[in-house]
C-alpha positions in Angstrom: -13.0 8.2 -30.8 -10.7 5.5 -29.7 -6.7 6.4 -29.2 -4.1 5.4 -31.7 -1.9 2.7 -30.9 1.8 3.1 -31.3 3.7 0.6 -33.3 4.8 -2.1 -31.3 8.6 -1.8 -31.7 8.4 1.7 -30.3 6.6 0.7 -26.8 9.3 -2.0 -26.2 11.5 0.8 -24.1 8.9 2.8 -22.7 7.5 -0.7 -21.1 10.5 -1.6 -19.7 11.6 1.7 -18.3 8.3 2.1 -16.5 7.8 -1.6 -15.6 11.5 -1.1 -13.5 9.5 1.4 -11.7 7.2 -1.2 -9.8 10.5 -2.9 -8.9 12.2 0.3 -7.6 9.3 1.1 -5.6 9.0 -1.9 -4.1 12.6 -2.0 -2.8 11.8 1.5 -1.0 8.5 0.2 0.7 10.5 -3.1 2.4 13.4 -1.3 3.2 11.3 0.5 5.9 11.1 -2.8 7.7 14.5 -3.2 8.1 14.8 0.2 9.2 12.2 0.4 12.0 14.6 -2.9 13.7 17.8 -0.5 13.0 16.4 2.8 14.1 15.0 1.2 17.5 18.3 0.3 18.5 20.3 3.0 17.4 18.0 5.8 18.8 16.8 3.7 21.7 13.1 3.7 20.8 10.4 2.0 21.9 7.9 0.1 19.7 6.0 3.1 19.2 8.5 5.5 18.2 10.3 3.0 15.7 6.8 2.6 14.1 6.9 6.4 12.9 9.0 5.5 10.3 6.0 4.3 8.4 4.0 6.7 10.0 6.0 9.2 8.2 6.4 7.3 4.9 2.8 6.7 4.7 1.7 10.4 5.1 3.7 11.2 2.2 1.4 9.0 0.3 -1.9 10.5 1.8 -1.0 14.1 1.4 0.4 13.6 -2.3 -2.1 11.4 -3.8 -4.3 13.9 -5.2 -1.9 16.7 -6.4 -0.2 13.8 -8.2 -3.2 13.1 -10.1 -3.6 16.6 -10.8 -0.4 17.3 -11.7 -0.5 14.4 -14.1 -3.7 15.4 -15.6 -1.9 19.2 -16.4 1.8 17.8 -17.6 1.1 14.1 -18.6 2.4 10.7 -17.4 6.0 11.0 -17.8 6.2 14.4 -16.1 4.4 13.0 -13.3 7.0 10.1 -13.6 10.0 12.0 -13.6 8.8 14.6 -10.9 8.4 11.1 -8.6 11.7 9.7 -9.5 13.4 13.1 -8.7 11.3 13.2 -5.0 12.5 9.5 -4.5 16.0 10.1 -5.4 16.3 13.1 -3.3 14.7 11.7 -0.2 17.2 9.0 -0.7 20.2 11.3 -1.0 19.4 13.1 2.4 20.0 9.9 4.4 23.5 10.8 3.7 23.1 14.1 6.1 20.7 12.5 8.4 23.3 9.8 9.4 25.9 12.2 9.9 23.6 14.7 12.0 22.4 11.2 14.4 18.9 12.9 13.9 15.9 10.7 13.7 13.5 13.4 12.7 16.2 14.1 9.8 15.6 10.4 8.6 11.6 10.6 8.9 11.7 14.1 6.9 13.6 12.2 4.1 11.4 9.2 4.5 8.2 11.5 4.0 9.7 13.0 0.6 10.8 9.4 -0.7 6.9 8.7 -0.5 6.1 11.7 -1.7 8.1 10.9 -4.5 6.5 7.4 -4.7 2.9 8.8 -4.7 3.6 10.3 -8.0 5.1 6.9 -9.3 2.2 4.8 -8.1 -0.7 7.3 -9.5 1.3 7.4 -13.2 2.5 4.4 -13.6 -0.2 2.0 -13.4 -2.4 4.1 -16.0 0.9 4.5 -18.3 1.6 0.9 -18.3 -2.3 0.2 -19.3 -2.1 2.7 -22.0 1.5 1.7 -23.7 -0.5 -0.7 -25.9 -3.6 -1.8 -26.8 -6.7 -1.8 -24.3 -7.7 -5.5 -24.9 -4.3 -6.5 -23.3 -4.2 -3.9 -20.7 -4.9 -6.0 -17.9 -2.1 -8.4 -19.1 0.7 -5.6 -18.9 -0.2 -4.3 -15.4 -0.2 -7.9 -14.2 3.0 -8.2 -15.4 4.3 -5.0 -14.3 2.6 -5.7 -10.6 5.0 -9.2 -10.7 8.3 -6.8 -10.5 6.7 -5.4 -7.2 7.3 -8.1 -4.7 10.7 -8.9 -6.6 11.6 -5.2 -5.5 10.2 -5.6 -2.0 12.6 -8.8 -1.5 15.4 -7.0 -3.0 14.8 -4.3 -0.2 15.0 -6.6 2.7 18.1 -8.5 1.6 20.0 -4.9 0.8 18.8 -4.1 4.3 19.6 -7.4 6.0 23.4 -7.4 3.9 24.3 -3.7 4.9 22.0 -2.2 7.4 21.3 -4.7 9.7 24.0 -5.7 12.2 24.7 -8.4 15.0 27.5 -6.6 16.2 26.0 -5.2 19.2 29.3 -3.2 20.0 29.0 -0.8 17.0 28.9 2.8 18.2 26.1 5.0 17.2 27.9 7.0 14.4 28.7 3.4 12.9 25.3 2.0 13.1 24.2 5.4 11.2 26.4 5.7 8.7 25.3 1.6 8.0 22.5 3.1 6.0 24.3 5.9 4.0 26.0 4.0 1.0 22.9 2.0 0.4 20.7 4.6 0.1 23.3 6.8 -1.7 23.4 4.0 -4.1 19.6 3.9 -4.3 19.4 7.5 -5.1 21.9 7.9 -7.7 20.4 5.0 -9.4 17.0 6.3 -9.1 18.1 9.7 -10.6 19.6 7.9 -13.7 17.0 6.1 -14.4 15.0 9.2 -14.6 17.4 10.5 -17.0 17.1 7.2 -19.1 13.0 8.2 -19.2 13.8 11.9 -20.1 15.8 11.0 -22.9 14.1 7.8 -24.3 11.3 8.3 -27.0 7.8 8.1 -25.6 4.6 7.9 -27.7 2.5 11.0 -27.4 0.0 9.4 -24.9 2.7 9.7 -22.1 3.8 13.1 -22.8 0.8 15.0 -23.5 -1.4 16.4 -20.6 -4.2 14.2 -19.6 -6.8 16.6 -19.5 -9.9 14.5 -21.0 -8.8 11.5 -18.6 -8.2 13.3 -15.6 -9.1 12.9 -11.7 -12.2 14.4 -12.2 -14.4 17.3 -11.0 -15.1 18.3 -7.4 -18.7 16.9 -7.9 -17.3 13.3 -8.7 -15.6 13.2 -4.9 -18.7 14.6 -3.5 -20.8 11.8 -4.9 -18.4 9.6 -3.9 -18.1 10.7 -0.3 -21.7 10.0 -0.1 -21.6 6.3 -1.9 -21.8 3.8 1.0 -20.6 0.8 -1.1 -17.5 2.8 -2.4 -17.0 4.3 1.4 -16.6 0.9 2.5 -14.0 0.1 0.2 -11.6 3.0 1.2 -12.4 1.8 4.6 -11.6 -1.7 3.7 -8.1 -0.7 2.1 -7.0 1.8 5.2 -7.3 -1.4 7.4 -5.9 -3.7 4.9 -3.0 -1.8 4.1 -2.4 -1.0 7.9 -2.6 -4.4 8.7 0.1 -5.6 6.0 2.4 -2.8 7.0 1.7 -3.6 10.5 2.6 -6.9 10.2 6.1 -6.6 8.0 7.4 -3.6 10.0 7.1 -5.6 13.0 8.2 -9.2 12.0 11.9 -8.9 13.1 11.1 -7.6 16.3 8.4 -10.4 16.7 10.9 -12.9 15.8 13.8 -11.3 18.2 11.1 -11.7 20.9 9.2 -14.8 20.1 12.6 -16.5 19.9 15.1 -15.4 22.2 18.7 -14.9 21.2 17.7 -15.0 16.9 20.2 -12.6 15.6 18.7 -9.6 13.5 19.9 -10.7 10.6 18.6 -14.0 10.9 15.2 -12.8 12.1 15.4 -10.5 8.7 15.2 -13.9 7.0 11.5 -15.0 8.0 10.8 -11.2 6.5 12.3 -12.4 3.3 10.3 -15.9 3.5 7.1 -13.7 4.1 7.6 -11.7 1.0 8.3 -15.0 -1.1 5.1 -16.4 0.2 2.9 -13.4 -0.4 4.5 -13.6 -4.4 3.6 -17.2 -4.5 0.2 -16.2 -2.9 -0.3 -13.2 -5.8 0.0 -16.0 -8.6 -2.2 -18.5 -6.6 -4.8 -16.3 -5.9 -5.0 -15.4 -9.5 -5.2 -19.0 -10.5 -7.7 -19.7 -7.9 -10.0 -16.6 -9.1 -10.2 -18.8 -12.5 -12.6 -21.4 -10.1 -13.7 -18.7 -7.3 -15.5 -15.4 -7.4 -13.1 -12.6 -6.2 -15.3 -11.5 -3.5 -16.1 -15.0 -1.6 -12.0 -15.9 -2.6 -11.6 -12.6 -0.6 -13.6 -13.3 2.3 -12.1 -16.4 2.9 -8.8 -15.1 2.9 -9.3 -12.4 5.1 -10.3 -14.6 7.4 -7.6 -17.2 7.4 -5.3 -13.9 7.7 -7.3 -12.7 10.9 -7.1 -16.3 12.7 -3.2 -16.5 11.5 -2.5 -13.0 13.4 -4.9 -14.0 16.1 -2.9 -17.3 16.7 0.5 -15.3 16.6 -0.9 -12.6 19.1 -1.8 -15.6 21.8 0.6 -18.5 20.9 3.8 -16.9 20.3 7.1 -18.9 20.0 8.0 -20.4 16.7 4.2 -21.4 15.7 3.4 -17.6 16.2 6.2 -16.9 14.1 5.2 -19.4 11.4 1.4 -18.0 11.5 2.7 -14.7 10.6 4.6 -15.9 7.7 1.6 -17.8 6.4 -0.3 -14.9 6.9 1.1 -13.1 3.8 0.1 -15.9 1.7 -3.8 -14.7 2.7 -2.9 -11.3 2.3 -1.4 -11.5 -1.5 -4.8 -10.8 -3.4 -6.2 -8.3 -0.7 -5.1 -5.1 -2.4 -6.0 -5.5 -5.7 -9.3 -7.3 -5.1 -10.4 -4.4 -2.7 -9.2 -1.5 -5.2 -11.1 -3.3 -8.1 -14.4 -4.0 -6.6 -14.5 -0.5 -5.1 -14.0 1.1 -8.4 -16.2 -1.5 -10.3 -19.4 0.6 -11.9 -17.9 3.8 -11.1 -17.6 4.7 -14.7 -16.2 8.3 -15.1 -15.9 8.9 -11.5 -13.3 5.6 -11.5 -10.2 7.9 -11.4 -11.5 10.4 -8.6 -12.1 6.9 -7.0 -8.9 5.9 -7.4 -6.9 8.9 -6.2 -9.1 8.3 -2.9 -8.2 4.7 -2.6 -4.5 5.6 -3.4 -5.1 7.8 0.0 -6.3 5.0 1.9 -2.7 3.7 1.7 -2.3 6.1 5.0 -3.9 3.1 7.1 0.2 2.3 7.4 0.9 5.3 9.0 -1.6 4.8 11.5 -1.7 1.2 12.4 2.1 0.3 13.0 2.1 3.5 15.5 -1.2 2.0 17.3 0.4 -1.6 17.2 3.7 0.0 18.8 1.4 1.4 21.4 0.0 -1.9 22.1 3.6 -3.6 22.3 4.7 -0.3 24.7 1.6 -1.3 26.8 1.8 -4.5 27.2 5.4 -5.1 27.1 6.0 -7.3 24.3 5.1 -6.8 20.4 3.8 -10.4 20.3 0.2 -9.2 21.6 0.2 -6.3 19.4 -0.4 -8.5 16.4 -4.1 -8.4 17.7 -4.0 -5.1 16.3 -3.5 -6.6 12.6 -6.3 -9.6 13.2 -8.6 -6.9 14.0 -8.1 -4.8 10.7 -8.7 -8.3 8.7 -12.0 -8.7 10.2 -12.8 -5.2 8.7 -11.6 -6.5 5.2 -14.0 -9.8 5.7 -16.6 -7.0 6.5 -16.1 -5.1 3.6 -16.2 -9.0 1.4 -19.2 -9.7 2.8 -20.9 -6.2 2.1 -20.1 -6.1 -1.4 -21.7 -9.8 -2.2 -24.6 -8.6 -0.9 -24.7 -5.1 -2.8 -23.0 -5.9 -5.9 -22.0 -3.0 -8.6 
């Protein structure tokens, strides 16, 4: 029996409120790239210690992905969104006492809470957007909503560049720590106000009732998926891809400062902004190319080029290395959604369980920045650490070739 489609007029406000969530989690994700550079100086950290920012953050995704899906099944999409926004707002507000205490572990705990909230948002917002309207236009709505994610990412870097990073080396530790308080206070309050809007706005029944019929699946679904080589290599590819993307963006400011000595931190952050713009352009270009080239061959081509660009960055350095890293963002653009779509293709009733496991694979963003930090500390240069994402993209290439030979 098909679900009833609410009147078009009644959906406009809910769609606007939920689409904005894609922007909000983009802001949080890429503010971390600025925090790594900021905390490295503030707490006199090595690259491994600074990389723990992403480890704490993406560990939240790993730990909360399945609980978020179970919560959504029991209490509905909107309840999951509200809990996610509440955790996001709480984590942002905790930056104030963490800065006052000059405590790096407290900052990491706050980031874990923010990411826990984002796990709820990402698990619930994607399927909710798909359900707010007809099934025929679900993909169009989801692509429209996803376009706001890189806009949020760019905004996050611009906020960090304007209010957190400083080229004044004479700032004392208390002043440097206080630089994060106002931006995160504003973000926390804004997120909680948005939660209030969503709570008070009229949503259709599909968003508020428990989702038992379309839940994350039974334990037997997860057991079946863990025995499926085709699906598992998809999870592995997502793990390595997210690790590569997060690693490149996390250390891009550091890379620029090393490869181009004397470059101020605020100017180095401009290259990160450029990378995010290139990434957004790549998404539109990739979508257009998929009208001519099948997704898996295009993914394999993009993964190969991204691996070569990171290899160039790790060997050459200097301005060519910086430009290679910026260019690599273009070729990262289609990898995450293509891996996701190909991995769940043909899963049928097991799709929700598969989606939860693929969201858990985001934990690669916790692992590989730390690995890159270890390589950097051991070699004495963040430039050499770019060999790590180059290897990650080779794994994505292997996924593309494997799935080409074993279609769903």
